[in-house]
Structures are given as structure tokens and as C-alpha cells.
C-alpha positions, 0 to 999 in steps of 0.5 A: 089068065095063067099064073104059070110064071108066078113061083106061088099059087095065085087063087081066092082060096088064099084069102084070109091066110095069116102071117105071123111075125115069125114067118114074115120075111118083111113087112111094108107099111102097118104101124110102124111107118108114118106115111104109106098108101094106096091109091087107084086112078082112072086115067087116058089110055094114052098115060098108060104104058099097059103092064108096066111095073115101076118101083122107085125104091129098094125091090123086095129082094133087096131088103133085109130079113124082118125089116120093116119099110114104107110102102105106096101102092099106085095102080092106074087104069084106063078104058072108055067106060071107066068113071072116075066114081070108080076109083074107090072101088077098084082101090079096094080091090088091092086088098082082095086081089093081094090076098090071093097070093100065097104068101102075102097078107095084106090088111086094111087100105087107104094111109094105113095098109099094111103087108107081110111077105112070107119066108116061104114065098121068097124062098119059092121065087116070090122075091119082087114088086114087078110079080106083085104088080103083074099079078095086080094087072092080070087079076084087075083086067080079069075080075072087072073087064071093062079095064082094058089097060093098067100099069103100077107103079110101087114106092119103098123109100120114105123120100120117093113115097112123099110126093104121091102120098100127098096127092093121094091123102088130096084125094082121099079128101076130096073124096069125103068131102063129096060124101058129106053132101047127101044124107040117108033121107035124099036117097032110096037104096043103100048098099052093101059089101062083103070084101072082107068076109074073108077075114070076117065070115059073119060080117056084111058092111052096110054102106049108106050116105050117112054111114061109110064103110068101117074102112073108110074107102067106099062111100055111097057114091062109090058103092052105087057105082060099083054095084051098078058095073058089076051087079054080081060082085062084092058090092051089091044093092039093099033095099032099105025096106019098113024103116022100123027104127028111125033113130036107131037106123033099122031097116027091114031090108038091112036085117034081111040082108045081114042074116042072109049073108052071115048064115043067120048068125045075126039078124039084126042092126041098128046102124047108128048104135054102138051099145044096141044090135050094133053093126058088125065089124070086120078087121079093117075099120079105121078106128073104135068107138068104145064106151066107158062106163066110168064116165057114161061116155065114148072114146075113139081111138084109129089105127094110127094111135101106138100108145094105150087109149084111155081105158088102158088098152091098145088099139090092137087089143081092142081090135081083136075083141071088136072084129072078126064079124062079131056084133059086139055092143061097147066095141064098135068099128068105125070110120073116120068119116062116119064120126062127122056124120050127124047121124053118129051113134045117136041112138046112144046119144050121138056126137055129145057122148064122145069124151075121148079121142086120140089126138090124131083122130082130133086133129083131122075131124076137128074142124067138123065137130061142134064148136062149143063140144071140141075144147071139152073132148079130151085127148092122151095130152089132157088126160092119161087115166079114168080118174083124170077124165073124170074130173076134167070133164067136170071141170070143162063142164062137158055135156056127158056130165048131166047125165050122171046125174040120171044114171044116179037116179035110176041107180037110187030108184032101183035100191028103193025097189030092192028095199021095198022088197026087203033087201039090204041095201049096204053102204058104198054101192057101186054100180058098173054097167056091161055092154051086152053080147049079141046085140042085147041091150046089156046088164048092170052089175051092183057091187054091194059094200065090197072089194074085188081083186082079180086078175080077170073077170071071165062072163060066160053065158051058160047054156042049158044041157041037153039031155041025153036021149 
């Protein structure tokens, strides 16, 4: 495989390259575009013109510097050994292969894909989607030899993208529907994925029937097919081993895997908790589950939401806190499909802990949520700040309200212990729970009858100093 005719270097060494706004020539897809997608389909050999690259809409060289455009990428492949089950796995490789190109940054997947092309790449002559399509076809056939023919179509015009976008959304829905037919107890093998390790070195995705990959594009069926076809590839088997905690979803096999893949940085994961030993997060997650201590509940915001969430933070700010392979209690990257899983954050209280989600998410998952709970989950249309949220939850009698009395009882019990030890407990006590760091259970700060005004609160762990020899 040669790329001598491509004007920029190609290779895995360029994965993880960041292209900032000042460095980019154009932006494709992302949060500024309403409709964008990437899709892979397995079709018959007769339907493919091997090596063909088609562009519907303006080509890269016709785009104005600094502009933003829709992007649809349709990869069609053929080969006697190919199965429909492999489509999502091949599709996820678009992310990897685009990032092989020096001067391209590719993020996310499915209908949230986002690309930036650098000014430097265009100046060197990488000025056409014909070049990108050629690179994708060569990489697909070289990295996945079971693919014998491939063609790529790009959509960069709002009108041209419409029809294929609707078709892609239908394909995604069918995949998700199939994924909901099976659960963890039905299988004896889990799977892992490290396709995002170039952006998140300590992250490895754990894929089970009840927990789809964070990016939302690879379910248990997809992962099983990929591991079977390419056992040494980025998707691999994880023997579950002993179940240490069924409610939390802790398995010896997953703990061993994450310790090895994170080079010892992380050694324990609860699959079904966002608060204790949570799953690591990459950067391609579809949504974020975030804890709201003021109401002891959880909120969900997806990357398509452009406003601030109920906690006063936009998705981008929370994503910086959540991603990168960190294990961050209180901020958990998730897929949309995981929200409708029967094991959704069940260790933390499950689906009944959700008190807010942006309307886009609620519209997508509403039909799968408990009918009595659905109207009690607020969106940006009902409330816009924490204080209003607390009152609204009381008004609709959300199940989370019952936990407030329990939390108050625990706090009063703690204060009684203080008094028993001779400590003064003035009036006006304010309790605040801070999620722990690195998987710990968290800790509580109790402010006794005081007012604090600060631009920021920085909490750092103080490591003991080593004695000089």
C-alpha cells in the first residue's frame, strides 16, 4: 500500500492530532450543523465500482476558508466474507482512518461526526475529497483484507445530504432496536474497544449487551463480529470472570483488562455507576450523565445541545472535565442507547435518579422510559436553573424527592455525632456532596453558618513529600 500520490503523510502516528480554530481551513459537521452522518453498508459486488469516489456538493477546494459545511460520508464495501453485523465496526474505522491523515482531525461518529481540515494540509495540496476517499478505500482494503471492493460518497450540500441522512438514521435505529433484545445475563463473553486510545490513552470501552460503547456506534453484536473477524484488532474479547458486585456491574475480567490497557492507571470499574469507580470516558461519547448535588439527582446532556445545561455548564465544558480517559465520579460519558438499558446507573439508583435532560435526548428516548416517570423529568423548556428545578420536582412529585428526607436524616445523625464529641453545631448548616476522585466514594463538605464568595474552588490532593536522600 502506497500513499506517494497523496500530498500529506498518512499513518497512525498522526492520530490524536488537534486542529484548533485558528489552524483550520474548513470545518465539516459538528455542533454547528443540523444534519451530518457517516455510514458503512455491506452491499453486493455488482453494486460497487471499486475505488470510485463521488462528491455531491462543493469540493474542498471550492469551500471558503473558515467556513462550516455539512458532511455525509457513505462507505460501501463488498466481499464474500462480509456480514451486515460488521457494518457498524467498519463504520467506526472512519474515525480511525481519517485521523491517519496529517492535517485532519476527526471526532465522534454516526450523526455527530465532526471534521476539521488544516490550512497546512490544503496548502500542501490536500484540497479535494477525492484524496480523502482514496485514502479511506486503500486503508479499508489493507487493514481489513476481507473487504475486496470499496467505494466512498461524500455529501457536502444541505439538500443533497437530506435523503441519505434519513436513510442513515433508519439504519442506526434498526441496530439499536436489535441491541435491546439481549442482556448481560444472556451471554458468557464481553468485549472491549481501544479505538479511542489515541485521544484517551487510559481509556478502554467495555461493551456488554446492557452497555453499548460510549460512542453509541458499537453494540454487543457488532463487537462480537469484529473480534471474530480480527482477533488482534482494536475490538477484543473480555472473559467476564467472577462477578464481584452484580448491582454495580463489577467483574474480575473487566478489572484485569482495564488495569492492563490503562498501564496500571485504573484498576477497578463499576459498569453501572457514574459515582463510584465509574467507567472511563474517551471523547466521542454521545452524552454526559452528570450529578446534581442540590437535588441528589442526575442530568443528561448530549453533544447536539448548544445551550448551557441545568448545572450552568455547556456540553463542551463538561466534556473537557469528563473525557481523556479519566475516571471522573459525577461526570460520566455515555451512549444514548445506554439510557434505555434496564441497568442504567443502577448502582446509583437507576433511571429514577434522572431529573433533567435536554429536550433532544428526551424526545429520542421518551418512548422507552417508564410512562409515569417521563413527565416528571424536566427539560430546558420547563426549568432553566437549579432553584426552579428543585421546586418543579416537588410539584410533579418526582421519586427523587423521597431521597431528600433520607439525606437530611443522615445529615442530622452526623450533627448529633458532632455534638456527642463536644463540637458546636451552629444554625444554618449547608451540606454539599463532592464526587470522589479516581473512583473513591466521594466526600461531604459541611459549611457551618457561613457565606463564601469565590470565583472558583480548587480541590487538590496533597501528596506526602518524599524525604531527600
